mmCIF file of the N, C-alpha and C atoms, coordinates in Angstrom:
data_MODEL
# 
_entry.id   MODEL 
# 
loop_
_atom_site.group_PDB 
_atom_site.id 
_atom_site.type_symbol 
_atom_site.label_atom_id 
_atom_site.label_alt_id 
_atom_site.label_comp_id 
_atom_site.label_asym_id 
_atom_site.label_entity_id 
_atom_site.label_seq_id 
_atom_site.pdbx_PDB_ins_code 
_atom_site.Cartn_x 
_atom_site.Cartn_y 
_atom_site.Cartn_z 
_atom_site.occupancy 
_atom_site.B_iso_or_equiv 
_atom_site.pdbx_formal_charge 
_atom_site.auth_seq_id 
_atom_site.auth_comp_id 
_atom_site.auth_asym_id 
_atom_site.auth_atom_id 
_atom_site.pdbx_PDB_model_num 
ATOM 1   N N  . MET A 1 1  ? 0.824   -1.194 0.000   1.00 0.00 ? 1  MET A N  1 
ATOM 2   C CA . MET A 1 1  ? 0.000   0.000  0.000   1.00 0.00 ? 1  MET A CA 1 
ATOM 3   C C  . MET A 1 1  ? 0.871   1.262  0.000   1.00 0.00 ? 1  MET A C  1 
ATOM 4   N N  . LYS A 1 2  ? 2.011   1.227  0.728   1.00 0.00 ? 2  LYS A N  1 
ATOM 5   C CA . LYS A 1 2  ? 2.884   2.395  0.777   1.00 0.00 ? 2  LYS A CA 1 
ATOM 6   C C  . LYS A 1 2  ? 3.465   2.702  -0.597  1.00 0.00 ? 2  LYS A C  1 
ATOM 7   N N  . LYS A 1 3  ? 3.836   1.650  -1.336  1.00 0.00 ? 3  LYS A N  1 
ATOM 8   C CA . LYS A 1 3  ? 4.373   1.862  -2.679  1.00 0.00 ? 3  LYS A CA 1 
ATOM 9   C C  . LYS A 1 3  ? 3.310   2.480  -3.586  1.00 0.00 ? 3  LYS A C  1 
ATOM 10  N N  . GLN A 1 4  ? 2.078   2.010  -3.454  1.00 0.00 ? 4  GLN A N  1 
ATOM 11  C CA . GLN A 1 4  ? 0.996   2.535  -4.287  1.00 0.00 ? 4  GLN A CA 1 
ATOM 12  C C  . GLN A 1 4  ? 0.706   3.991  -3.945  1.00 0.00 ? 4  GLN A C  1 
ATOM 13  N N  . LEU A 1 5  ? 0.753   4.343  -2.650  1.00 0.00 ? 5  LEU A N  1 
ATOM 14  C CA . LEU A 1 5  ? 0.532   5.734  -2.260  1.00 0.00 ? 5  LEU A CA 1 
ATOM 15  C C  . LEU A 1 5  ? 1.636   6.636  -2.793  1.00 0.00 ? 5  LEU A C  1 
ATOM 16  N N  . PHE A 1 6  ? 2.886   6.163  -2.706  1.00 0.00 ? 6  PHE A N  1 
ATOM 17  C CA . PHE A 1 6  ? 4.002   6.945  -3.230  1.00 0.00 ? 6  PHE A CA 1 
ATOM 18  C C  . PHE A 1 6  ? 3.883   7.106  -4.744  1.00 0.00 ? 6  PHE A C  1 
ATOM 19  N N  . LYS A 1 7  ? 3.499   6.036  -5.424  1.00 0.00 ? 7  LYS A N  1 
ATOM 20  C CA . LYS A 1 7  ? 3.320   6.099  -6.884  1.00 0.00 ? 7  LYS A CA 1 
ATOM 21  C C  . LYS A 1 7  ? 2.198   7.074  -7.245  1.00 0.00 ? 7  LYS A C  1 
ATOM 22  N N  . SER A 1 8  ? 1.115   7.032  -6.502  1.00 0.00 ? 8  SER A N  1 
ATOM 23  C CA . SER A 1 8  ? 0.007   7.950  -6.771  1.00 0.00 ? 8  SER A CA 1 
ATOM 24  C C  . SER A 1 8  ? 0.395   9.394  -6.483  1.00 0.00 ? 8  SER A C  1 
ATOM 25  N N  . GLY A 1 9  ? 1.161   9.612  -5.413  1.00 0.00 ? 9  GLY A N  1 
ATOM 26  C CA . GLY A 1 9  ? 1.646   10.965 -5.120  1.00 0.00 ? 9  GLY A CA 1 
ATOM 27  C C  . GLY A 1 9  ? 2.554   11.481 -6.218  1.00 0.00 ? 9  GLY A C  1 
ATOM 28  N N  . THR A 1 10 ? 3.425   10.603 -6.721  1.00 0.00 ? 10 THR A N  1 
ATOM 29  C CA . THR A 1 10 ? 4.316   10.987 -7.813  1.00 0.00 ? 10 THR A CA 1 
ATOM 30  C C  . THR A 1 10 ? 3.526   11.286 -9.083  1.00 0.00 ? 10 THR A C  1 
ATOM 31  N N  . ASN A 1 11 ? 2.505   10.480 -9.347  1.00 0.00 ? 11 ASN A N  1 
ATOM 32  C CA . ASN A 1 11 ? 1.645   10.752 -10.508 1.00 0.00 ? 11 ASN A CA 1 
ATOM 33  C C  . ASN A 1 11 ? 0.916   12.087 -10.345 1.00 0.00 ? 11 ASN A C  1 
ATOM 34  N N  . GLY A 1 12 ? 0.528   12.408 -9.119  1.00 0.00 ? 12 GLY A N  1 
ATOM 35  C CA . GLY A 1 12 ? -0.101  13.701 -8.856  1.00 0.00 ? 12 GLY A CA 1 
ATOM 36  C C  . GLY A 1 12 ? 0.838   14.856 -9.153  1.00 0.00 ? 12 GLY A C  1 
ATOM 37  N N  . ILE A 1 13 ? 2.112   14.700 -8.788  1.00 0.00 ? 13 ILE A N  1 
ATOM 38  C CA . ILE A 1 13 ? 3.109   15.736 -9.080  1.00 0.00 ? 13 ILE A CA 1 
ATOM 39  C C  . ILE A 1 13 ? 3.289   15.893 -10.585 1.00 0.00 ? 13 ILE A C  1 
ATOM 40  N N  . LEU A 1 14 ? 3.429   14.773 -11.292 1.00 0.00 ? 14 LEU A N  1 
ATOM 41  C CA . LEU A 1 14 ? 3.628   14.839 -12.742 1.00 0.00 ? 14 LEU A CA 1 
ATOM 42  C C  . LEU A 1 14 ? 2.439   15.467 -13.448 1.00 0.00 ? 14 LEU A C  1 
ATOM 43  N N  . LEU A 1 15 ? 1.247   15.076 -13.045 1.00 0.00 ? 15 LEU A N  1 
ATOM 44  C CA . LEU A 1 15 ? 0.051   15.644 -13.664 1.00 0.00 ? 15 LEU A CA 1 
ATOM 45  C C  . LEU A 1 15 ? -0.083  17.128 -13.330 1.00 0.00 ? 15 LEU A C  1 
ATOM 46  N N  . GLY A 1 16 ? 0.188   17.508 -12.090 1.00 0.00 ? 16 GLY A N  1 
ATOM 47  C CA . GLY A 1 16 ? 0.118   18.918 -11.697 1.00 0.00 ? 16 GLY A CA 1 
ATOM 48  C C  . GLY A 1 16 ? 1.120   19.773 -12.451 1.00 0.00 ? 16 GLY A C  1 
ATOM 49  N N  . LEU A 1 17 ? 2.345   19.270 -12.596 1.00 0.00 ? 17 LEU A N  1 
ATOM 50  C CA . LEU A 1 17 ? 3.352   20.014 -13.362 1.00 0.00 ? 17 LEU A CA 1 
ATOM 51  C C  . LEU A 1 17 ? 2.951   20.157 -14.820 1.00 0.00 ? 17 LEU A C  1 
ATOM 52  N N  . ALA A 1 18 ? 2.446   19.081 -15.404 1.00 0.00 ? 18 ALA A N  1 
ATOM 53  C CA . ALA A 1 18 ? 2.056   19.124 -16.813 1.00 0.00 ? 18 ALA A CA 1 
ATOM 54  C C  . ALA A 1 18 ? 0.925   20.128 -17.035 1.00 0.00 ? 18 ALA A C  1 
ATOM 55  N N  . VAL A 1 19 ? -0.083  20.074 -16.182 1.00 0.00 ? 19 VAL A N  1 
ATOM 56  C CA . VAL A 1 19 ? -1.217  20.996 -16.336 1.00 0.00 ? 19 VAL A CA 1 
ATOM 57  C C  . VAL A 1 19 ? -0.773  22.439 -16.119 1.00 0.00 ? 19 VAL A C  1 
ATOM 58  N N  . SER A 1 20 ? 0.057   22.683 -15.104 1.00 0.00 ? 20 SER A N  1 
ATOM 59  C CA . SER A 1 20 ? 0.484   24.060 -14.848 1.00 0.00 ? 20 SER A CA 1 
ATOM 60  C C  . SER A 1 20 ? 1.352   24.593 -15.981 1.00 0.00 ? 20 SER A C  1 
ATOM 61  N N  . MET A 1 21 ? 2.206   23.746 -16.558 1.00 0.00 ? 21 MET A N  1 
ATOM 62  C CA . MET A 1 21 ? 3.040   24.199 -17.678 1.00 0.00 ? 21 MET A CA 1 
ATOM 63  C C  . MET A 1 21 ? 2.204   24.521 -18.905 1.00 0.00 ? 21 MET A C  1 
ATOM 64  N N  . VAL A 1 22 ? 1.227   23.681 -19.201 1.00 0.00 ? 22 VAL A N  1 
ATOM 65  C CA . VAL A 1 22 ? 0.370   23.936 -20.365 1.00 0.00 ? 22 VAL A CA 1 
ATOM 66  C C  . VAL A 1 22 ? -0.444  25.206 -20.155 1.00 0.00 ? 22 VAL A C  1 
ATOM 67  N N  . MET A 1 23 ? -1.006  25.376 -18.956 1.00 0.00 ? 23 MET A N  1 
ATOM 68  C CA . MET A 1 23 ? -1.818  26.561 -18.705 1.00 0.00 ? 23 MET A CA 1 
ATOM 69  C C  . MET A 1 23 ? -1.001  27.848 -18.789 1.00 0.00 ? 23 MET A C  1 
ATOM 70  N N  . PHE A 1 24 ? 0.214   27.819 -18.276 1.00 0.00 ? 24 PHE A N  1 
ATOM 71  C CA . PHE A 1 24 ? 1.017   29.035 -18.327 1.00 0.00 ? 24 PHE A CA 1 
ATOM 72  C C  . PHE A 1 24 ? 1.680   29.251 -19.670 1.00 0.00 ? 24 PHE A C  1 
ATOM 73  N N  . LEU A 1 25 ? 1.833   28.209 -20.484 1.00 0.00 ? 25 LEU A N  1 
ATOM 74  C CA . LEU A 1 25 ? 2.268   28.432 -21.867 1.00 0.00 ? 25 LEU A CA 1 
ATOM 75  C C  . LEU A 1 25 ? 1.188   29.169 -22.642 1.00 0.00 ? 25 LEU A C  1 
ATOM 76  N N  . ILE A 1 26 ? -0.051  28.874 -22.315 1.00 0.00 ? 26 ILE A N  1 
ATOM 77  C CA . ILE A 1 26 ? -1.180  29.511 -23.002 1.00 0.00 ? 26 ILE A CA 1 
ATOM 78  C C  . ILE A 1 26 ? -1.443  30.911 -22.452 1.00 0.00 ? 26 ILE A C  1 
ATOM 79  N N  . LEU A 1 27 ? -1.385  31.069 -21.129 1.00 0.00 ? 27 LEU A N  1 
ATOM 80  C CA . LEU A 1 27 ? -1.890  32.291 -20.499 1.00 0.00 ? 27 LEU A CA 1 
ATOM 81  C C  . LEU A 1 27 ? -0.848  33.312 -20.060 1.00 0.00 ? 27 LEU A C  1 
ATOM 82  N N  . ALA A 1 28 ? 0.376   32.894 -19.777 1.00 0.00 ? 28 ALA A N  1 
ATOM 83  C CA . ALA A 1 28 ? 1.322   33.822 -19.157 1.00 0.00 ? 28 ALA A CA 1 
ATOM 84  C C  . ALA A 1 28 ? 2.646   33.852 -19.905 1.00 0.00 ? 28 ALA A C  1 
ATOM 85  N N  . PRO A 1 29 ? 3.371   34.959 -19.821 1.00 0.00 ? 29 PRO A N  1 
ATOM 86  C CA . PRO A 1 29 ? 4.658   35.044 -20.502 1.00 0.00 ? 29 PRO A CA 1 
ATOM 87  C C  . PRO A 1 29 ? 5.776   34.285 -19.790 1.00 0.00 ? 29 PRO A C  1 
ATOM 88  N N  . SER A 1 30 ? 5.672   34.101 -18.469 1.00 0.00 ? 30 SER A N  1 
ATOM 89  C CA . SER A 1 30 ? 6.702   33.368 -17.732 1.00 0.00 ? 30 SER A CA 1 
ATOM 90  C C  . SER A 1 30 ? 6.031   32.345 -16.826 1.00 0.00 ? 30 SER A C  1 
ATOM 91  N N  . TYR A 1 31 ? 6.769   31.284 -16.509 1.00 0.00 ? 31 TYR A N  1 
ATOM 92  C CA . TYR A 1 31 ? 6.201   30.175 -15.746 1.00 0.00 ? 31 TYR A CA 1 
ATOM 93  C C  . TYR A 1 31 ? 6.149   30.488 -14.258 1.00 0.00 ? 31 TYR A C  1 
ATOM 94  N N  . MET A 1 32 ? 4.987   30.252 -13.692 1.00 0.00 ? 32 MET A N  1 
ATOM 95  C CA . MET A 1 32 ? 4.789   30.268 -12.248 1.00 0.00 ? 32 MET A CA 1 
ATOM 96  C C  . MET A 1 32 ? 3.808   29.146 -11.946 1.00 0.00 ? 32 MET A C  1 
ATOM 97  N N  . PRO A 1 33 ? 4.172   28.186 -11.080 1.00 0.00 ? 33 PRO A N  1 
ATOM 98  C CA . PRO A 1 33 ? 3.312   27.019 -10.886 1.00 0.00 ? 33 PRO A CA 1 
ATOM 99  C C  . PRO A 1 33 ? 1.986   27.317 -10.199 1.00 0.00 ? 33 PRO A C  1 
ATOM 100 N N  . LEU A 1 34 ? 1.865   28.494 -9.625  1.00 0.00 ? 34 LEU A N  1 
ATOM 101 C CA . LEU A 1 34 ? 0.656   28.871 -8.903  1.00 0.00 ? 34 LEU A CA 1 
ATOM 102 C C  . LEU A 1 34 ? 0.037   30.096 -9.567  1.00 0.00 ? 34 LEU A C  1 
ATOM 103 N N  . ASN A 1 35 ? -1.257  30.103 -9.713  1.00 0.00 ? 35 ASN A N  1 
ATOM 104 C CA . ASN A 1 35 ? -1.953  31.227 -10.325 1.00 0.00 ? 35 ASN A CA 1 
ATOM 105 C C  . ASN A 1 35 ? -1.795  32.466 -9.436  1.00 0.00 ? 35 ASN A C  1 
ATOM 106 N N  . PRO A 1 36 ? -1.187  33.540 -9.949  1.00 0.00 ? 36 PRO A N  1 
ATOM 107 C CA . PRO A 1 36 ? -0.975  34.732 -9.109  1.00 0.00 ? 36 PRO A CA 1 
ATOM 108 C C  . PRO A 1 36 ? -2.266  35.479 -8.790  1.00 0.00 ? 36 PRO A C  1 
ATOM 109 N N  . HIS A 1 37 ? -3.374  35.139 -9.453  1.00 0.00 ? 37 HIS A N  1 
ATOM 110 C CA . HIS A 1 37 ? -4.645  35.812 -9.187  1.00 0.00 ? 37 HIS A CA 1 
ATOM 111 C C  . HIS A 1 37 ? -5.494  35.060 -8.161  1.00 0.00 ? 37 HIS A C  1 
ATOM 112 N N  . SER A 1 38 ? -5.045  33.868 -7.734  1.00 0.00 ? 38 SER A N  1 
ATOM 113 C CA . SER A 1 38 ? -5.771  33.129 -6.701  1.00 0.00 ? 38 SER A CA 1 
ATOM 114 C C  . SER A 1 38 ? -5.474  33.751 -5.331  1.00 0.00 ? 38 SER A C  1 
ATOM 115 N N  . ALA A 1 39 ? -6.220  33.333 -4.326  1.00 0.00 ? 39 ALA A N  1 
ATOM 116 C CA . ALA A 1 39 ? -6.021  33.899 -2.987  1.00 0.00 ? 39 ALA A CA 1 
ATOM 117 C C  . ALA A 1 39 ? -4.621  33.582 -2.459  1.00 0.00 ? 39 ALA A C  1 
ATOM 118 N N  . VAL A 1 40 ? -4.187  32.336 -2.613  1.00 0.00 ? 40 VAL A N  1 
ATOM 119 C CA . VAL A 1 40 ? -2.846  31.963 -2.152  1.00 0.00 ? 40 VAL A CA 1 
ATOM 120 C C  . VAL A 1 40 ? -1.790  32.659 -3.002  1.00 0.00 ? 40 VAL A C  1 
ATOM 121 N N  . GLY A 1 41 ? -2.027  32.755 -4.300  1.00 0.00 ? 41 GLY A N  1 
ATOM 122 C CA . GLY A 1 41 ? -1.084  33.440 -5.185  1.00 0.00 ? 41 GLY A CA 1 
ATOM 123 C C  . GLY A 1 41 ? -0.927  34.911 -4.843  1.00 0.00 ? 41 GLY A C  1 
ATOM 124 N N  . GLN A 1 42 ? -2.016  35.576 -4.509  1.00 0.00 ? 42 GLN A N  1 
ATOM 125 C CA . GLN A 1 42 ? -1.939  36.983 -4.112  1.00 0.00 ? 42 GLN A CA 1 
ATOM 126 C C  . GLN A 1 42 ? -1.191  37.145 -2.805  1.00 0.00 ? 42 GLN A C  1 
ATOM 127 N N  . TRP A 1 43 ? -1.431  36.225 -1.857  1.00 0.00 ? 43 TRP A N  1 
ATOM 128 C CA . TRP A 1 43 ? -0.725  36.297 -0.572  1.00 0.00 ? 43 TRP A CA 1 
ATOM 129 C C  . TRP A 1 43 ? 0.771   36.081 -0.772  1.00 0.00 ? 43 TRP A C  1 
ATOM 130 N N  . ILE A 1 44 ? 1.117   35.090 -1.606  1.00 0.00 ? 44 ILE A N  1 
ATOM 131 C CA . ILE A 1 44 ? 2.526   34.785 -1.842  1.00 0.00 ? 44 ILE A CA 1 
ATOM 132 C C  . ILE A 1 44 ? 3.224   35.933 -2.560  1.00 0.00 ? 44 ILE A C  1 
ATOM 133 N N  . THR A 1 45 ? 2.583   36.522 -3.563  1.00 0.00 ? 45 THR A N  1 
ATOM 134 C CA . THR A 1 45 ? 3.224   37.627 -4.274  1.00 0.00 ? 45 THR A CA 1 
ATOM 135 C C  . THR A 1 45 ? 3.303   38.892 -3.410  1.00 0.00 ? 45 THR A C  1 
ATOM 136 N N  . SER A 1 46 ? 2.338   39.097 -2.530  1.00 0.00 ? 46 SER A N  1 
ATOM 137 C CA . SER A 1 46 ? 2.411   40.279 -1.656  1.00 0.00 ? 46 SER A CA 1 
ATOM 138 C C  . SER A 1 46 ? 3.531   40.149 -0.622  1.00 0.00 ? 46 SER A C  1 
ATOM 139 N N  . HIS A 1 47 ? 3.888   38.925 -0.251  1.00 0.00 ? 47 HIS A N  1 
ATOM 140 C CA . HIS A 1 47 ? 4.973   38.707 0.701   1.00 0.00 ? 47 HIS A CA 1 
ATOM 141 C C  . HIS A 1 47 ? 6.308   38.446 0.006   1.00 0.00 ? 47 HIS A C  1 
ATOM 142 N N  . GLN A 1 48 ? 6.322   38.486 -1.304  1.00 0.00 ? 48 GLN A N  1 
ATOM 143 C CA . GLN A 1 48 ? 7.530   38.330 -2.123  1.00 0.00 ? 48 GLN A CA 1 
ATOM 144 C C  . GLN A 1 48 ? 8.317   37.071 -1.748  1.00 0.00 ? 48 GLN A C  1 
ATOM 145 N N  . ILE A 1 49 ? 7.624   35.943 -1.776  1.00 0.00 ? 49 ILE A N  1 
ATOM 146 C CA . ILE A 1 49 ? 8.253   34.661 -1.464  1.00 0.00 ? 49 ILE A CA 1 
ATOM 147 C C  . ILE A 1 49 ? 8.977   34.151 -2.701  1.00 0.00 ? 49 ILE A C  1 
ATOM 148 N N  . HIS A 1 50 ? 10.146  33.550 -2.499  1.00 0.00 ? 50 HIS A N  1 
ATOM 149 C CA . HIS A 1 50 ? 10.996  33.076 -3.593  1.00 0.00 ? 50 HIS A CA 1 
ATOM 150 C C  . HIS A 1 50 ? 10.286  31.998 -4.414  1.00 0.00 ? 50 HIS A C  1 
ATOM 151 N N  . GLY A 1 51 ? 10.566  31.962 -5.708  1.00 0.00 ? 51 GLY A N  1 
ATOM 152 C CA . GLY A 1 51 ? 9.917   31.035 -6.626  1.00 0.00 ? 51 GLY A CA 1 
ATOM 153 C C  . GLY A 1 51 ? 10.146  29.575 -6.300  1.00 0.00 ? 51 GLY A C  1 
ATOM 154 N N  . SER A 1 52 ? 11.304  29.225 -5.744  1.00 0.00 ? 52 SER A N  1 
ATOM 155 C CA . SER A 1 52 ? 11.566  27.828 -5.407  1.00 0.00 ? 52 SER A CA 1 
ATOM 156 C C  . SER A 1 52 ? 10.690  27.367 -4.244  1.00 0.00 ? 52 SER A C  1 
ATOM 157 N N  . ILE A 1 53 ? 10.368  28.255 -3.333  1.00 0.00 ? 53 ILE A N  1 
ATOM 158 C CA . ILE A 1 53 ? 9.473   27.893 -2.229  1.00 0.00 ? 53 ILE A CA 1 
ATOM 159 C C  . ILE A 1 53 ? 8.054   27.722 -2.751  1.00 0.00 ? 53 ILE A C  1 
ATOM 160 N N  . ILE A 1 54 ? 7.659   28.547 -3.708  1.00 0.00 ? 54 ILE A N  1 
ATOM 161 C CA . ILE A 1 54 ? 6.346   28.405 -4.324  1.00 0.00 ? 54 ILE A CA 1 
ATOM 162 C C  . ILE A 1 54 ? 6.252   27.055 -5.034  1.00 0.00 ? 54 ILE A C  1 
ATOM 163 N N  . LEU A 1 55 ? 7.302   26.683 -5.760  1.00 0.00 ? 55 LEU A N  1 
ATOM 164 C CA . LEU A 1 55 ? 7.311   25.393 -6.444  1.00 0.00 ? 55 LEU A CA 1 
ATOM 165 C C  . LEU A 1 55 ? 7.253   24.248 -5.442  1.00 0.00 ? 55 LEU A C  1 
ATOM 166 N N  . ALA A 1 56 ? 7.984   24.340 -4.338  1.00 0.00 ? 56 ALA A N  1 
ATOM 167 C CA . ALA A 1 56 ? 7.946   23.299 -3.310  1.00 0.00 ? 56 ALA A CA 1 
ATOM 168 C C  . ALA A 1 56 ? 6.547   23.178 -2.715  1.00 0.00 ? 56 ALA A C  1 
ATOM 169 N N  . TYR A 1 57 ? 5.892   24.303 -2.468  1.00 0.00 ? 57 TYR A N  1 
ATOM 170 C CA . TYR A 1 57 ? 4.516   24.296 -1.966  1.00 0.00 ? 57 TYR A CA 1 
ATOM 171 C C  . TYR A 1 57 ? 3.587   23.579 -2.939  1.00 0.00 ? 57 TYR A C  1 
ATOM 172 N N  . CYS A 1 58 ? 3.727   23.889 -4.219  1.00 0.00 ? 58 CYS A N  1 
ATOM 173 C CA . CYS A 1 58 ? 2.877   23.259 -5.231  1.00 0.00 ? 58 CYS A CA 1 
ATOM 174 C C  . CYS A 1 58 ? 3.165   21.760 -5.350  1.00 0.00 ? 58 CYS A C  1 
ATOM 175 N N  . LEU A 1 59 ? 4.429   21.368 -5.286  1.00 0.00 ? 59 LEU A N  1 
ATOM 176 C CA . LEU A 1 59 ? 4.775   19.955 -5.371  1.00 0.00 ? 59 LEU A CA 1 
ATOM 177 C C  . LEU A 1 59 ? 4.176   19.173 -4.203  1.00 0.00 ? 59 LEU A C  1 
ATOM 178 N N  . ILE A 1 60 ? 4.258   19.729 -3.008  1.00 0.00 ? 60 ILE A N  1 
ATOM 179 C CA . ILE A 1 60 ? 3.673   19.062 -1.841  1.00 0.00 ? 60 ILE A CA 1 
ATOM 180 C C  . ILE A 1 60 ? 2.158   18.964 -1.986  1.00 0.00 ? 60 ILE A C  1 
ATOM 181 N N  . THR A 1 61 ? 1.544   20.024 -2.471  1.00 0.00 ? 61 THR A N  1 
ATOM 182 C CA . THR A 1 61 ? 0.093   20.022 -2.664  1.00 0.00 ? 61 THR A CA 1 
ATOM 183 C C  . THR A 1 61 ? -0.315  18.995 -3.707  1.00 0.00 ? 61 THR A C  1 
ATOM 184 N N  . TRP A 1 62 ? 0.396   18.926 -4.836  1.00 0.00 ? 62 TRP A N  1 
ATOM 185 C CA . TRP A 1 62 ? 0.062   17.958 -5.881  1.00 0.00 ? 62 TRP A CA 1 
ATOM 186 C C  . TRP A 1 62 ? 0.295   16.534 -5.406  1.00 0.00 ? 62 TRP A C  1 
ATOM 187 N N  . PHE A 1 63 ? 1.342   16.307 -4.596  1.00 0.00 ? 63 PHE A N  1 
ATOM 188 C CA . PHE A 1 63 ? 1.601   14.994 -4.022  1.00 0.00 ? 63 PHE A CA 1 
ATOM 189 C C  . PHE A 1 63 ? 0.434   14.571 -3.133  1.00 0.00 ? 63 PHE A C  1 
ATOM 190 N N  . ALA A 1 64 ? -0.036  15.496 -2.295  1.00 0.00 ? 64 ALA A N  1 
ATOM 191 C CA . ALA A 1 64 ? -1.163  15.205 -1.406  1.00 0.00 ? 64 ALA A CA 1 
ATOM 192 C C  . ALA A 1 64 ? -2.438  14.933 -2.190  1.00 0.00 ? 64 ALA A C  1 
ATOM 193 N N  . ILE A 1 65 ? -2.652  15.648 -3.281  1.00 0.00 ? 65 ILE A N  1 
ATOM 194 C CA . ILE A 1 65 ? -3.835  15.412 -4.114  1.00 0.00 ? 65 ILE A CA 1 
ATOM 195 C C  . ILE A 1 65 ? -3.767  14.025 -4.751  1.00 0.00 ? 65 ILE A C  1 
ATOM 196 N N  . GLY A 1 66 ? -2.587  13.620 -5.208  1.00 0.00 ? 66 GLY A N  1 
ATOM 197 C CA . GLY A 1 66 ? -2.428  12.277 -5.769  1.00 0.00 ? 66 GLY A CA 1 
ATOM 198 C C  . GLY A 1 66 ? -2.744  11.206 -4.748  1.00 0.00 ? 66 GLY A C  1 
ATOM 199 N N  . ILE A 1 67 ? -2.277  11.387 -3.514  1.00 0.00 ? 67 ILE A N  1 
ATOM 200 C CA . ILE A 1 67 ? -2.578  10.428 -2.448  1.00 0.00 ? 67 ILE A CA 1 
ATOM 201 C C  . ILE A 1 67 ? -4.065  10.432 -2.131  1.00 0.00 ? 67 ILE A C  1 
ATOM 202 N N  . LEU A 1 68 ? -4.679  11.601 -2.113  1.00 0.00 ? 68 LEU A N  1 
ATOM 203 C CA . LEU A 1 68 ? -6.108  11.702 -1.845  1.00 0.00 ? 68 LEU A CA 1 
ATOM 204 C C  . LEU A 1 68 ? -6.917  10.919 -2.874  1.00 0.00 ? 68 LEU A C  1 
ATOM 205 N N  . PHE A 1 69 ? -6.558  11.034 -4.143  1.00 0.00 ? 69 PHE A N  1 
ATOM 206 C CA . PHE A 1 69 ? -7.273  10.291 -5.171  1.00 0.00 ? 69 PHE A CA 1 
ATOM 207 C C  . PHE A 1 69 ? -7.065  8.783  -5.023  1.00 0.00 ? 69 PHE A C  1 
ATOM 208 N N  . GLU A 1 70 ? -5.874  8.360  -4.623  1.00 0.00 ? 70 GLU A N  1 
ATOM 209 C CA . GLU A 1 70 ? -5.621  6.935  -4.420  1.00 0.00 ? 70 GLU A CA 1 
ATOM 210 C C  . GLU A 1 70 ? -6.438  6.398  -3.249  1.00 0.00 ? 70 GLU A C  1 
ATOM 211 N N  . VAL A 1 71 ? -6.508  7.148  -2.159  1.00 0.00 ? 71 VAL A N  1 
ATOM 212 C CA . VAL A 1 71 ? -7.297  6.723  -1.002  1.00 0.00 ? 71 VAL A CA 1 
ATOM 213 C C  . VAL A 1 71 ? -8.777  6.651  -1.366  1.00 0.00 ? 71 VAL A C  1 
ATOM 214 N N  . ALA A 1 72 ? -9.257  7.627  -2.111  1.00 0.00 ? 72 ALA A N  1 
ATOM 215 C CA . ALA A 1 72 ? -10.658 7.606  -2.554  1.00 0.00 ? 72 ALA A CA 1 
ATOM 216 C C  . ALA A 1 72 ? -10.916 6.395  -3.447  1.00 0.00 ? 72 ALA A C  1 
ATOM 217 N N  . SER A 1 73 ? -9.987  6.088  -4.338  1.00 0.00 ? 73 SER A N  1 
ATOM 218 C CA . SER A 1 73 ? -10.129 4.922  -5.201  1.00 0.00 ? 73 SER A CA 1 
ATOM 219 C C  . SER A 1 73 ? -10.147 3.636  -4.383  1.00 0.00 ? 73 SER A C  1 
ATOM 220 N N  . TYR A 1 74 ? -9.293  3.562  -3.370  1.00 0.00 ? 74 TYR A N  1 
ATOM 221 C CA . TYR A 1 74 ? -9.246  2.392  -2.495  1.00 0.00 ? 74 TYR A CA 1 
ATOM 222 C C  . TYR A 1 74 ? -10.572 2.205  -1.756  1.00 0.00 ? 74 TYR A C  1 
ATOM 223 N N  . ILE A 1 75 ? -11.137 3.299  -1.262  1.00 0.00 ? 75 ILE A N  1 
ATOM 224 C CA . ILE A 1 75 ? -12.416 3.233  -0.549  1.00 0.00 ? 75 ILE A CA 1 
ATOM 225 C C  . ILE A 1 75 ? -13.516 2.758  -1.477  1.00 0.00 ? 75 ILE A C  1 
ATOM 226 N N  . PHE A 1 76 ? -13.554 3.273  -2.698  1.00 0.00 ? 76 PHE A N  1 
ATOM 227 C CA . PHE A 1 76 ? -14.598 2.847  -3.635  1.00 0.00 ? 76 PHE A CA 1 
ATOM 228 C C  . PHE A 1 76 ? -14.426 1.398  -4.066  1.00 0.00 ? 76 PHE A C  1 
ATOM 229 N N  . ARG A 1 77 ? -13.184 0.929  -4.179  1.00 0.00 ? 77 ARG A N  1 
ATOM 230 C CA . ARG A 1 77 ? -12.957 -0.490 -4.513  1.00 0.00 ? 77 ARG A CA 1 
ATOM 231 C C  . ARG A 1 77 ? -13.447 -1.391 -3.381  1.00 0.00 ? 77 ARG A C  1 
ATOM 232 N N  . LYS A 1 78 ? -13.201 -0.996 -2.142  1.00 0.00 ? 78 LYS A N  1 
ATOM 233 C CA . LYS A 1 78 ? -13.632 -1.783 -0.984  1.00 0.00 ? 78 LYS A CA 1 
ATOM 234 C C  . LYS A 1 78 ? -15.141 -1.754 -0.825  1.00 0.00 ? 78 LYS A C  1 
ATOM 235 N N  . ALA A 1 79 ? -15.775 -0.652 -1.221  1.00 0.00 ? 79 ALA A N  1 
ATOM 236 C CA . ALA A 1 79 ? -17.235 -0.534 -1.097  1.00 0.00 ? 79 ALA A CA 1 
ATOM 237 C C  . ALA A 1 79 ? -17.955 -1.452 -2.069  1.00 0.00 ? 79 ALA A C  1 
ATOM 238 N N  . GLU A 1 80 ? -17.318 -1.764 -3.185  1.00 0.00 ? 80 GLU A N  1 
ATOM 239 C CA . GLU A 1 80 ? -17.947 -2.649 -4.154  1.00 0.00 ? 80 GLU A CA 1 
ATOM 240 C C  . GLU A 1 80 ? -17.739 -4.062 -3.701  1.00 0.00 ? 80 GLU A C  1 
# 
């Protein structure tokens, strides 16, 4: 189960990076993994946080989302 959770977290990171890169290729002149117009993006830009910390925040968030989807999938498999 631990290997599957790690794999799902890694897949979440890869999918999050891919989606953010495509969206910012379309919408913005430079890459930022977080939307600067969102509430968290506005807070981060107002506090002038370094881009590598923003990327680390996004990677952790995408990893957690991947794990969340795996846990939800596990629950639905057990329910059937």
